[in-house]
Phi, psi and omega in degrees: 000130184251177180275357177228156179302140182291152177272099182254129191277349189280344177236154184305131182298330182296329179297321181288323177297317179296319178296320179298315181294316183295325180290328185259357181289159181300150178305136179090342182291332178246024183083188183264000186288142175238093191265049177200162169268144175259139182230110179265118181255117180243125179261120185252164179301160176064036175063023177274136182240133174238127181234117182247112181247131188238137174241140181245109182265016172251332185242354180258113182295342178276352181233089188284339184206180184297321180297320178293325178295316179295323177294321179295333183270001181290312182218059183288331179224151171245151183250135177295128182226090186068243179258006181236178179244134183252120175298144180302326180296338178269352182277306180197151179290130182279158171268130184253129179231139172255129182199181180230016185271092181294331186296335179276353185260343186221153180293154183295339180275358175274125180306129183286160173296163177302150183304329183279354182293135178265143179232138169231093190260141172235123180247127175256126183244123173251136177220130181205163174265118189277130184281341182256171182279345183221160176246143171222125179247158171216152169270122184304142177299138182090352179288129184275353184255117173290156183236125174266098184266126180221156185229114178291154177286154174291155178307131180087353181274134184271166177098173180274155178301147178274143180207164175205156177256126181246125173260170182305129180091349180288150180230134178283164170284178178291130179248113183292138173266166177284136188300144176292138180279133178274140182275079181295334180295334176293327179295330180291339181277347185294311180301313178299323180294319178294320178297317180297318179297322180294319180294320179295319180295324179294321180290331181281347180284000000 
């Protein structure tokens, strides 16, 4: 994941330039509309992945009401699974939250909406332990909702959060997950268990 939208050749480059400009322009310069879903990707220890995707049915003209927001959150991204793509809805059931806290949905370096802007936010959160060493996401072809995917830094890590804009059909590069922790304490139990088994067998003779 890089600090600028990836150069993907399958869609016109000018669309990505316009998306980049609109995202970074001063608040109010492009109106109050937020015409994308925000997706916060958090990588946790032991290969745990948390993905929080938010729809705003008060400021997004493509999402007129709560029902449309919930529909937009059903399959906003697919996850690479071997040679196929797995919808998030098939991965694990998400936790659904209704709130108005825009600050938890976007990185701090993204210009915030105007103070008077109203938000009706619905956040769907998926959390799972990933079996592979990397993640690859895509926005399904034909999906009308662009996705602003961003990744906060780990505690103590310097620099701005990484982000990218994904349009329908776009595919991310490989995103490494944090390595699964090995249960070394279980290895310590093996010698005593073997000794106990040996002692039991001697008594049974």
